[in-house]
C-alpha positions as CSV (number, residue, x, y, z in Angstrom):
1,M,9.9,0.9,10.0
2,G,12.5,0.0,7.5
3,L,11.6,-2.7,4.9
4,I,13.7,-2.6,1.8
5,P,15.8,0.2,0.4
6,G,13.5,3.3,0.0
7,V,10.3,1.6,1.1
8,S,9.0,2.9,4.4
9,V,5.8,2.5,6.6
10,E,5.1,5.4,9.0
11,T,2.1,5.8,11.4
12,I,0.5,9.1,10.8
13,Q,-0.4,11.4,13.7
14,S,-3.7,13.1,14.2
15,I,-5.0,16.1,16.0
16,Q,-8.3,16.0,18.0
17,G,-10.6,18.9,17.2
18,G,-13.9,18.5,19.1
19,M,-15.5,15.3,17.9
20,A,-13.4,15.2,14.8
21,E,-9.9,13.8,14.3
22,F,-7.7,15.5,11.7
23,Y,-4.9,13.7,9.8
24,N,-2.3,15.4,7.7
25,L,-1.9,13.9,4.2
26,Q,1.4,13.6,2.4
27,S,2.5,16.4,0.1
28,S,2.2,15.3,-3.5
29,N,2.0,16.4,-7.2
30,E,-1.2,14.4,-7.7
31,T,-3.6,12.7,-5.4
32,M,-5.7,9.7,-6.4
33,V,-8.3,7.6,-4.7
34,V,-7.7,3.9,-5.5
35,K,-10.1,1.0,-5.1
36,V,-8.6,-2.5,-4.5
37,P,-11.7,-4.7,-5.1
38,A,-12.7,-7.4,-2.7
39,N,-11.3,-10.9,-3.3
40,T,-8.6,-9.8,-5.7
41,I,-5.0,-10.8,-6.2
42,D,-3.3,-8.3,-8.4
43,D,-0.1,-8.7,-10.5
44,L,3.0,-6.6,-10.0
45,F,3.6,-3.0,-11.2
46,I,6.7,-0.9,-11.5
47,H,6.6,2.9,-11.8
48,K,9.5,4.6,-13.6
49,Q,8.5,8.2,-12.9
50,Q,6.6,8.2,-9.7
51,T,6.8,7.5,-6.0
52,D,3.6,6.1,-4.4
53,Q,2.5,7.2,-0.9
54,L,-0.4,5.0,0.1
55,L,-2.9,5.4,3.0
56,V,-5.9,3.1,3.5
57,V,-9.1,5.0,4.4
58,K,-11.6,2.1,4.2
59,G,-11.0,-1.6,4.5
60,S,-7.7,-3.4,4.3
61,F,-5.3,-5.0,1.9
62,V,-1.8,-6.5,1.7
63,L,0.8,-4.7,-0.3
64,V,3.3,-7.1,-1.9
65,V,6.8,-5.8,-2.6
66,L,9.3,-7.9,-4.6
67,Y,12.9,-7.3,-3.7
68,D,15.9,-9.6,-4.2
69,R,13.6,-12.4,-5.5
70,Q,11.5,-12.4,-2.3
71,Y,8.1,-11.1,-1.6
72,Q,7.5,-8.9,1.5
73,Y,3.9,-8.7,2.7
74,I,2.9,-5.3,4.2
75,P,-0.6,-5.3,5.8
76,L,-2.5,-2.0,5.7
77,T,-5.8,-1.3,7.4
78,E,-8.1,1.6,8.2
79,E,-7.8,0.7,11.9
80,L,-4.1,1.8,11.9
81,P,-3.5,4.9,9.8
82,Q,-0.1,4.4,8.1
83,V,1.5,5.7,5.0
84,V,3.7,3.4,3.0
85,T,6.1,5.0,0.6
86,I,7.1,3.0,-2.5
87,P,9.8,4.7,-4.6
88,R,10.1,4.4,-8.3
89,G,11.6,1.2,-9.6
90,I,10.2,-1.1,-7.0
91,L,8.0,-4.0,-8.1
92,H,4.7,-4.0,-6.0
93,G,1.2,-5.5,-6.2
94,S,-1.8,-5.9,-4.0
95,I,-3.9,-8.7,-2.4
96,N,-7.4,-8.1,-0.9
97,L,-8.7,-11.4,0.4
98,S,-11.6,-9.8,2.2
99,D,-15.2,-9.5,1.1
100,R,-14.9,-5.7,1.3
101,D,-13.4,-3.3,-1.3
102,C,-10.5,-1.3,0.0
103,L,-10.2,2.4,-0.7
104,L,-6.9,4.1,-0.4
105,V,-5.4,7.5,-1.1
106,N,-2.2,7.6,-3.2
107,A,-0.4,10.9,-2.9
108,V,1.9,10.6,-6.0
109,L,5.2,12.3,-6.3
110,R,6.1,12.7,-10.0
111,H,9.7,12.5,-11.2
112,G,8.8,13.0,-14.9
113,E,6.1,12.4,-17.3
114,P,4.0,9.3,-16.5
115,S,4.3,6.4,-18.9
116,P,1.4,4.1,-19.9
117,K,3.7,1.2,-19.0
118,D,3.6,2.4,-15.4
119,Y,0.1,1.0,-15.1
120,Q,0.4,-2.2,-17.0
121,P,0.6,-5.3,-14.8
122,M,3.6,-7.5,-15.1
123,G,3.6,-11.2,-14.5
124,R,4.6,-12.6,-11.2
125,P,7.9,-14.5,-11.4
126,F,6.5,-17.0,-8.8
127,P,3.2,-17.3,-6.9
128,Y,2.4,-15.2,-3.9
129,D,2.2,-17.0,-0.5
130,L,-1.5,-16.2,0.3
131,A,-1.3,-17.8,3.7
132,Q,1.6,-15.5,4.6
133,A,-0.3,-12.5,3.3
134,Q,-3.4,-13.4,5.4
135,L,-1.2,-14.0,8.4
136,S,0.3,-10.6,8.1
137,L,-3.2,-9.0,8.4
138,H,-4.1,-11.2,11.4
139,R,-0.9,-10.1,13.1
140,I,-1.5,-6.4,12.6
141,R,-5.1,-6.8,13.8
142,A,-3.9,-8.6,16.9
143,T,-1.4,-5.8,17.6
144,I,-4.2,-3.2,17.2
145,A,-6.5,-5.2,19.5
146,A,-3.8,-5.6,22.3
């Protein structure tokens, strides 16, 4: 699914092996487990030397991408295993309006030495549309249930 230049969302495939289901993770230089706490609205970040590859493993959240002075809301949930790729230089943040923490895997691709500024939040130029973010999660859940 194409979103904005360089940002992609791909459903990952699995292989059934007995009672277990196996998913291939993305290749990376570094793999992190990230917690997006319940009931949080995060500011924006921009990474100069890394590409993020995010996969939700528990819970759900909405990834916010700012491009051309507009927010795009990308719902991600454990019920639909998808990897979203965010290249360096793209402003992005997160919204978790649920009462559950969200855990995700970030398979980071490094393009140079990380900078401390890569992890410092930036202010939002205008407020998020929380109703739109919530609606995006409802829509993906309705698609899964159908």
